[in-house]
Biopython code that builds the backbone (N, CA, C, O; Angstrom):
import numpy as np
from Bio.PDB.StructureBuilder import StructureBuilder

atoms = [
    (1, "MET", "N", (87.967, 162.103, 99.448)),
    (1, "MET", "CA", (87.686, 161.684, 101.043)),
    (1, "MET", "C", (88.527, 162.771, 101.989)),
    (1, "MET", "O", (89.752, 162.865, 102.056)),
    (2, "ALA", "N", (87.516, 163.579, 102.714)),
    (2, "ALA", "CA", (88.234, 164.687, 103.694)),
    (2, "ALA", "C", (88.569, 163.852, 104.829)),
    (2, "ALA", "O", (87.870, 162.945, 105.278)),
    (3, "THR", "N", (89.728, 164.245, 105.266)),
    (3, "THR", "CA", (90.412, 163.876, 106.615)),
    (3, "THR", "C", (90.839, 165.142, 107.152)),
    (3, "THR", "O", (91.186, 166.154, 106.543)),
    (4, "THR", "N", (90.755, 164.915, 108.441)),
    (4, "THR", "CA", (91.340, 166.174, 109.161)),
    (4, "THR", "C", (92.686, 165.454, 109.964)),
    (4, "THR", "O", (92.803, 164.291, 110.353)),
    (5, "VAL", "N", (93.720, 166.678, 110.065)),
    (5, "VAL", "CA", (94.721, 166.401, 110.803)),
    (5, "VAL", "C", (95.377, 167.614, 111.658)),
    (5, "VAL", "O", (95.676, 168.736, 111.250)),
    (6, "ARG", "N", (95.505, 167.118, 112.845)),
    (6, "ARG", "CA", (96.159, 168.222, 113.662)),
    (6, "ARG", "C", (97.527, 168.415, 113.711)),
    (6, "ARG", "O", (98.135, 167.370, 113.943)),
    (7, "LEU", "N", (98.337, 169.568, 113.548)),
    (7, "LEU", "CA", (99.522, 169.634, 113.243)),
    (7, "LEU", "C", (99.808, 170.640, 114.531)),
    (7, "LEU", "O", (99.003, 171.406, 115.061)),
    (8, "GLU", "N", (101.496, 170.357, 114.948)),
    (8, "GLU", "CA", (101.740, 171.393, 115.807)),
    (8, "GLU", "C", (102.000, 172.658, 115.177)),
    (8, "GLU", "O", (102.332, 172.700, 113.992)),
    (9, "ALA", "N", (101.871, 173.715, 115.895)),
    (9, "ALA", "CA", (101.933, 175.234, 115.307)),
    (9, "ALA", "C", (103.126, 175.223, 114.347)),
    (9, "ALA", "O", (102.955, 175.454, 113.150)),
    (10, "ALA", "N", (104.255, 174.975, 114.829)),
    (10, "ALA", "CA", (105.484, 174.836, 113.980)),
    (10, "ALA", "C", (105.489, 174.068, 112.922)),
    (10, "ALA", "O", (106.325, 174.421, 112.089)),
    (11, "THR", "N", (104.873, 173.157, 112.647)),
    (11, "THR", "CA", (104.922, 172.266, 111.612)),
    (11, "THR", "C", (103.872, 172.947, 110.443)),
    (11, "THR", "O", (104.118, 172.906, 109.238)),
    (12, "GLU", "N", (102.729, 173.541, 110.997)),
    (12, "GLU", "CA", (101.980, 174.162, 110.269)),
    (12, "GLU", "C", (102.104, 175.343, 109.643)),
    (12, "GLU", "O", (101.465, 175.722, 108.661)),
    (13, "GLN", "N", (103.168, 176.071, 110.394)),
    (13, "GLN", "CA", (103.743, 177.358, 109.958)),
    (13, "GLN", "C", (104.768, 177.028, 108.715)),
    (13, "GLN", "O", (104.753, 177.610, 107.630)),
    (14, "GLN", "N", (105.585, 176.061, 109.069)),
    (14, "GLN", "CA", (106.542, 175.675, 107.892)),
    (14, "GLN", "C", (105.688, 175.101, 106.838)),
    (14, "GLN", "O", (106.231, 175.214, 105.739)),
    (15, "LEU", "N", (104.549, 174.531, 106.795)),
    (15, "LEU", "CA", (103.900, 174.076, 105.671)),
    (15, "LEU", "C", (103.298, 175.329, 105.057)),
    (15, "LEU", "O", (103.462, 175.513, 103.851)),
    (16, "ASP", "N", (102.594, 176.232, 105.804)),
    (16, "ASP", "CA", (102.119, 177.438, 105.127)),
    (16, "ASP", "C", (103.491, 178.250, 104.519)),
    (16, "ASP", "O", (103.277, 178.874, 103.479)),
    (17, "GLN", "N", (104.548, 178.291, 104.932)),
    (17, "GLN", "CA", (105.419, 178.979, 104.307)),
    (17, "GLN", "C", (106.074, 178.143, 103.109)),
    (17, "GLN", "O", (106.943, 178.670, 102.414)),
    (18, "LEU", "N", (105.684, 176.952, 102.899)),
    (18, "LEU", "CA", (106.040, 175.956, 101.721)),
    (18, "LEU", "C", (105.184, 175.989, 100.620)),
    (18, "LEU", "O", (105.432, 175.736, 99.441)),
    (19, "ALA", "N", (104.013, 176.379, 101.223)),
    (19, "ALA", "CA", (102.868, 176.641, 100.116)),
    (19, "ALA", "C", (102.870, 177.879, 99.522)),
    (19, "ALA", "O", (102.595, 178.038, 98.333)),
    (20, "GLN", "N", (103.223, 178.949, 100.432)),
    (20, "GLN", "CA", (103.302, 180.144, 99.845)),
    (20, "GLN", "C", (104.546, 180.492, 98.608)),
    (20, "GLN", "O", (104.419, 181.199, 97.609)),
    (21, "ARG", "N", (105.654, 179.791, 99.036)),
    (21, "ARG", "CA", (106.914, 179.857, 98.315)),
    (21, "ARG", "C", (106.771, 179.050, 97.101)),
    (21, "ARG", "O", (107.437, 179.302, 96.097)),
    (22, "THR", "N", (105.828, 177.979, 97.163)),
    (22, "THR", "CA", (105.888, 177.156, 95.906)),
    (22, "THR", "C", (104.653, 177.553, 95.123)),
    (22, "THR", "O", (104.617, 177.010, 94.019)),
    (23, "GLY", "N", (103.821, 178.204, 95.340)),
    (23, "GLY", "CA", (102.402, 178.667, 94.950)),
    (23, "GLY", "C", (101.523, 177.351, 94.837)),
    (23, "GLY", "O", (100.704, 177.193, 93.931)),
    (24, "ARG", "N", (101.739, 176.521, 95.729)),
    (24, "ARG", "CA", (100.873, 175.311, 95.656)),
    (24, "ARG", "C", (99.996, 175.232, 97.188)),
    (24, "ARG", "O", (100.343, 175.850, 98.195)),
    (25, "THR", "N", (99.062, 174.526, 97.116)),
    (25, "THR", "CA", (98.116, 174.456, 98.223)),
    (25, "THR", "C", (98.891, 173.431, 99.569)),
    (25, "THR", "O", (99.644, 172.468, 99.426)),
    (26, "LYS", "N", (98.508, 173.901, 100.531)),
    (26, "LYS", "CA", (98.883, 172.889, 101.949)),
    (26, "LYS", "C", (98.558, 171.518, 101.438)),
    (26, "LYS", "O", (99.380, 170.602, 101.430)),
    (27, "ALA", "N", (97.193, 171.406, 100.967)),
    (27, "ALA", "CA", (96.675, 170.150, 100.685)),
    (27, "ALA", "C", (97.429, 169.343, 99.694)),
    (27, "ALA", "O", (97.329, 168.117, 99.738)),
    (28, "PHE", "N", (98.155, 169.906, 98.828)),
    (28, "PHE", "CA", (99.117, 169.298, 97.656)),
    (28, "PHE", "C", (100.114, 168.779, 98.441)),
    (28, "PHE", "O", (100.347, 167.572, 98.377)),
    (29, "HIS", "N", (100.835, 169.604, 99.286)),
    (29, "HIS", "CA", (101.973, 169.221, 99.757)),
    (29, "HIS", "C", (101.602, 167.923, 100.744)),
    (29, "HIS", "O", (102.238, 166.872, 100.812)),
    (30, "LEU", "N", (100.772, 168.172, 101.257)),
    (30, "LEU", "CA", (100.008, 166.838, 102.611)),
    (30, "LEU", "C", (100.149, 165.659, 101.748)),
    (30, "LEU", "O", (100.860, 164.663, 101.884)),
    (31, "ARG", "N", (99.200, 166.037, 100.700)),
    (31, "ARG", "CA", (99.107, 164.607, 99.644)),
    (31, "ARG", "C", (100.206, 164.083, 99.085)),
    (31, "ARG", "O", (100.167, 162.926, 98.667)),
    (32, "GLN", "N", (101.319, 164.823, 98.991)),
    (32, "GLN", "CA", (102.783, 164.418, 98.241)),
    (32, "GLN", "C", (103.182, 163.555, 99.551)),
    (32, "GLN", "O", (103.159, 162.325, 99.492)),
    (33, "LEU", "N", (103.553, 164.242, 100.745)),
    (33, "LEU", "CA", (104.021, 163.517, 101.689)),
    (33, "LEU", "C", (103.443, 162.127, 102.127)),
    (33, "LEU", "O", (104.185, 161.230, 102.526)),
    (34, "ILE", "N", (101.971, 161.981, 102.026)),
    (34, "ILE", "CA", (101.312, 160.998, 102.667)),
    (34, "ILE", "C", (101.661, 159.892, 101.363)),
    (34, "ILE", "O", (102.014, 158.768, 101.720)),
    (35, "GLU", "N", (101.586, 160.130, 100.061)),
    (35, "GLU", "CA", (101.564, 159.299, 99.161)),
    (35, "GLU", "C", (103.236, 158.686, 99.135)),
    (35, "GLU", "O", (103.514, 157.498, 98.970)),
    (36, "ALA", "N", (104.209, 159.760, 99.329)),
    (36, "ALA", "CA", (105.676, 158.957, 99.015)),
    (36, "ALA", "C", (105.848, 158.648, 100.474)),
    (36, "ALA", "O", (106.971, 158.152, 100.570)),
    (37, "GLY", "N", (105.340, 158.695, 101.535)),
    (37, "GLY", "CA", (105.706, 158.072, 102.833)),
    (37, "GLY", "C", (104.867, 156.692, 103.302)),
    (37, "GLY", "O", (105.239, 155.887, 104.156)),
    (38, "LEU", "N", (103.739, 156.647, 102.576)),
    (38, "LEU", "CA", (102.602, 155.496, 103.083)),
    (38, "LEU", "C", (103.174, 154.255, 102.974)),
    (38, "LEU", "O", (103.017, 153.453, 103.895)),
    (39, "ASP", "N", (103.948, 153.901, 101.795)),
    (39, "ASP", "CA", (104.768, 152.543, 101.621)),
    (39, "ASP", "C", (105.576, 152.428, 102.849)),
    (39, "ASP", "O", (105.446, 151.475, 103.616)),
    (40, "ASP", "N", (106.343, 153.314, 103.025)),
    (40, "ASP", "CA", (107.440, 153.307, 103.944)),
    (40, "ASP", "C", (106.699, 152.981, 105.543)),
    (40, "ASP", "O", (107.061, 152.162, 106.388)),
    (41, "LEU", "N", (105.925, 153.632, 105.566)),
    (41, "LEU", "CA", (105.161, 153.684, 106.916)),
    (41, "LEU", "C", (104.387, 152.266, 106.973)),
    (41, "LEU", "O", (104.294, 151.800, 108.109)),
    (42, "GLU", "N", (103.917, 151.639, 106.111)),
    (42, "GLU", "CA", (103.250, 150.508, 106.252)),
    (42, "GLU", "C", (104.472, 149.404, 106.131)),
    (42, "GLU", "O", (104.316, 148.362, 106.766)),
    (43, "ASP", "N", (105.481, 149.539, 105.484)),
    (43, "ASP", "CA", (106.505, 148.238, 105.749)),
    (43, "ASP", "C", (107.001, 148.366, 107.157)),
    (43, "ASP", "O", (107.219, 147.321, 107.771)),
    (44, "ALA", "N", (107.205, 149.520, 107.744)),
    (44, "ALA", "CA", (107.624, 149.386, 109.112)),
    (44, "ALA", "C", (106.713, 148.896, 110.015)),
    (44, "ALA", "O", (107.098, 148.130, 110.898)),
    (45, "TYR", "N", (105.413, 149.268, 109.913)),
    (45, "TYR", "CA", (104.377, 148.677, 111.077)),
    (45, "TYR", "C", (104.041, 147.412, 110.669)),
    (45, "TYR", "O", (103.622, 146.674, 111.560)),
    (46, "LEU", "N", (104.133, 146.842, 109.254)),
    (46, "LEU", "CA", (103.850, 145.453, 109.238)),
    (46, "LEU", "C", (104.976, 144.596, 109.228)),
    (46, "LEU", "O", (104.889, 143.374, 109.345)),
    (47, "GLY", "N", (106.204, 145.329, 109.069)),
    (47, "GLY", "CA", (107.610, 144.442, 109.433)),
    (47, "GLY", "C", (107.550, 144.182, 110.746)),
    (47, "GLY", "O", (107.936, 143.055, 111.057)),
    (48, "ALA", "N", (107.149, 144.950, 111.694)),
    (48, "ALA", "CA", (107.155, 144.743, 113.028)),
    (48, "ALA", "C", (106.058, 143.921, 113.627)),
    (48, "ALA", "O", (106.077, 143.669, 114.832)),
    (49, "VAL", "N", (105.041, 143.464, 112.791)),
    (49, "VAL", "CA", (104.039, 142.655, 113.050)),
    (49, "VAL", "C", (104.652, 141.320, 112.660)),
    (49, "VAL", "O", (104.595, 140.416, 113.493)),
    (50, "VAL", "N", (105.243, 141.090, 111.465)),
    (50, "VAL", "CA", (105.716, 140.099, 111.000)),
    (50, "VAL", "C", (107.038, 139.433, 112.098)),
    (50, "VAL", "O", (107.244, 138.256, 112.396)),
    (51, "ALA", "N", (107.810, 140.718, 112.542)),
    (51, "ALA", "CA", (108.929, 140.152, 113.509)),
    (51, "ALA", "C", (108.526, 139.712, 114.636)),
    (51, "ALA", "O", (109.235, 138.894, 115.222)),
    (52, "GLU", "N", (107.252, 140.157, 115.229)),
    (52, "GLU", "CA", (106.771, 139.721, 116.495)),
    (52, "GLU", "C", (106.158, 138.224, 116.425)),
    (52, "GLU", "O", (106.052, 137.446, 117.372)),
    (53, "ARG", "N", (105.763, 137.996, 115.016)),
    (53, "ARG", "CA", (105.071, 136.640, 115.073)),
    (53, "ARG", "C", (106.406, 135.796, 114.700)),
    (53, "ARG", "O", (106.426, 134.627, 115.084)),
    (54, "ILE", "N", (107.209, 136.155, 114.182)),
    (54, "ILE", "CA", (108.592, 135.196, 114.061)),
    (54, "ILE", "C", (109.142, 134.900, 115.323)),
    (54, "ILE", "O", (109.530, 133.751, 115.533)),
    (55, "ARG", "N", (109.259, 135.999, 116.430)),
    (55, "ARG", "CA", (109.761, 135.767, 117.844)),
    (55, "ARG", "C", (108.810, 134.952, 118.315)),
    (55, "ARG", "O", (109.330, 134.092, 119.025)),
    (56, "LEU", "N", (107.527, 134.826, 118.231)),
    (56, "LEU", "CA", (106.327, 133.966, 118.768)),
    (56, "LEU", "C", (106.321, 132.666, 118.221)),
    (56, "LEU", "O", (105.468, 131.855, 118.582)),
    (57, "GLY", "N", (107.327, 132.336, 117.250)),
    (57, "GLY", "CA", (107.357, 131.114, 116.482)),
    (57, "GLY", "C", (106.022, 130.842, 115.639)),
    (57, "GLY", "O", (105.682, 129.715, 115.277)),
    (58, "GLN", "N", (105.356, 131.941, 115.388)),
    (58, "GLN", "CA", (104.032, 131.882, 114.669)),
    (58, "GLN", "C", (104.448, 132.060, 113.221)),
    (58, "GLN", "O", (103.546, 132.042, 112.384)),
    (59, "GLU", "N", (105.638, 132.220, 112.841)),
    (59, "GLU", "CA", (105.686, 132.697, 111.453)),
    (59, "GLU", "C", (107.104, 131.882, 111.078)),
    (59, "GLU", "O", (108.112, 131.880, 111.785)),
    (60, "ARG", "N", (106.941, 131.204, 109.816)),
    (60, "ARG", "CA", (108.005, 130.612, 109.612)),
    (60, "ARG", "C", (108.982, 131.264, 108.673)),
    (60, "ARG", "O", (108.585, 132.122, 107.885)),
    (61, "THR", "N", (110.307, 130.876, 108.726)),
    (61, "THR", "CA", (111.433, 131.497, 108.003)),
    (61, "THR", "C", (112.483, 130.613, 107.358)),
    (61, "THR", "O", (112.796, 129.503, 107.789)),
    (62, "THR", "N", (112.979, 131.177, 106.330)),
    (62, "THR", "CA", (113.894, 130.417, 105.319)),
    (62, "THR", "C", (115.106, 130.930, 105.319)),
    (62, "THR", "O", (115.037, 132.122, 105.019)),
    (63, "SER", "N", (116.319, 130.538, 105.541)),
    (63, "SER", "CA", (117.500, 130.943, 105.137)),
    (63, "SER", "C", (117.853, 131.021, 103.708)),
    (63, "SER", "O", (117.439, 130.278, 102.818)),
    (64, "LEU", "N", (118.565, 131.884, 103.611)),
    (64, "LEU", "CA", (119.315, 132.407, 102.072)),
    (64, "LEU", "C", (119.733, 131.018, 101.359)),
    (64, "LEU", "O", (119.504, 130.731, 100.184)),
    (65, "ASP", "N", (120.461, 130.139, 102.411)),
    (65, "ASP", "CA", (121.094, 129.036, 101.663)),
    (65, "ASP", "C", (120.167, 128.304, 101.374)),
    (65, "ASP", "O", (120.268, 127.806, 100.252)),
    (66, "ASP", "N", (119.231, 128.018, 101.982)),
    (66, "ASP", "CA", (117.979, 126.750, 101.597)),
    (66, "ASP", "C", (117.253, 127.471, 100.547)),
    (66, "ASP", "O", (116.867, 126.768, 99.613)),
    (67, "VAL", "N", (116.958, 128.841, 100.495)),
    (67, "VAL", "CA", (116.219, 129.197, 99.169)),
    (67, "VAL", "C", (117.257, 129.063, 97.750)),
    (67, "VAL", "O", (116.910, 128.662, 96.639)),
    (68, "VAL", "N", (118.441, 129.468, 98.116)),
    (68, "VAL", "CA", (119.314, 128.894, 96.948)),
    (68, "VAL", "C", (119.198, 127.464, 96.303)),
    (68, "VAL", "O", (119.015, 127.112, 95.137)),
    (69, "SER", "N", (119.384, 126.708, 97.570)),
    (69, "SER", "CA", (119.511, 125.485, 97.405)),
    (69, "SER", "C", (118.102, 124.815, 96.588)),
    (69, "SER", "O", (118.057, 124.087, 95.597)),
    (70, "GLU", "N", (117.213, 125.271, 97.272)),
    (70, "GLU", "CA", (115.679, 124.745, 96.900)),
    (70, "GLU", "C", (115.292, 125.206, 95.069)),
    (70, "GLU", "O", (114.761, 124.457, 94.249)),
    (71, "LEU", "N", (115.690, 126.432, 94.870)),
    (71, "LEU", "CA", (115.845, 127.123, 93.686)),
    (71, "LEU", "C", (116.524, 126.470, 92.490)),
    (71, "LEU", "O", (116.086, 126.390, 91.342)),
    (72, "GLY", "N", (117.963, 125.905, 93.094)),
    (72, "GLY", "CA", (118.873, 125.373, 92.189)),
    (72, "GLY", "C", (119.626, 126.472, 91.700)),
    (72, "GLY", "O", (120.030, 126.362, 90.543)),
    (73, "LEU", "N", (119.912, 127.540, 92.342)),
    (73, "LEU", "CA", (120.731, 128.793, 92.076)),
    (73, "LEU", "C", (122.003, 128.503, 92.134)),
    (73, "LEU", "O", (122.357, 127.589, 92.879)),
    (74, "ASP", "N", (122.880, 129.163, 91.423)),
    (74, "ASP", "CA", (124.301, 129.133, 91.689)),
    (74, "ASP", "C", (124.676, 130.303, 92.934)),
    (74, "ASP", "O", (124.436, 131.502, 92.796)),
    (75, "PRO", "N", (125.225, 129.779, 94.000)),
    (75, "PRO", "CA", (125.347, 130.441, 95.062)),
    (75, "PRO", "C", (126.493, 131.595, 94.809)),
    (75, "PRO", "O", (126.437, 132.670, 95.405)),
    (76, "ALA", "N", (127.657, 131.239, 93.762)),
    (76, "ALA", "CA", (128.506, 132.256, 93.337)),
    (76, "ALA", "C", (128.198, 133.241, 92.636)),
    (76, "ALA", "O", (129.016, 134.146, 92.476)),
    (77, "ALA", "N", (126.689, 133.291, 91.945)),
    (77, "ALA", "CA", (126.161, 134.014, 91.027)),
    (77, "ALA", "C", (125.485, 135.283, 92.014)),
    (77, "ALA", "O", (125.044, 136.332, 91.545)),
    (78, "LEU", "N", (125.512, 134.918, 93.550)),
    (78, "LEU", "CA", (124.632, 135.954, 94.227)),
    (78, "LEU", "C", (125.709, 136.819, 94.658)),
    (78, "LEU", "O", (125.460, 137.848, 95.285)),
]
sb = StructureBuilder()
sb.init_structure("model")
sb.init_model(0)
sb.init_chain("A")
sb.init_seg("    ")
for serial, (resi, resn, name, xyz) in enumerate(atoms, 1):
    if name == "N":
        sb.init_residue(resn, " ", resi, " ")
    sb.init_atom(name, np.array(xyz, "f"), 0.0, 1.0, " ", f" {name:<3s}", serial, name[0])
structure = sb.get_structure()
C-alpha cells in the first residue's frame, strides 16, 4: 500500500543521509520506524482514551489488592 508522508526538510535530509550511509532505501528506514513505533503510539493514544473513560466514570477499574484477593494469590510473592 502506498502512503505519502510530508517531512520537514531537515528530517528528510537526515533520512537521505542515513539511507546513503547504510545503503538502504529511505522506504526501508521509514518502514522500520513505523513498525517499531506503532505499538507504542497505539498504546499512548488508546491509553489516553481509556484514561478519559475512567475520569468520566465510564470505565471500571480494579485495585491490585482486589485482583490478588480475587485470584487467591500470595501478596508476599508479588
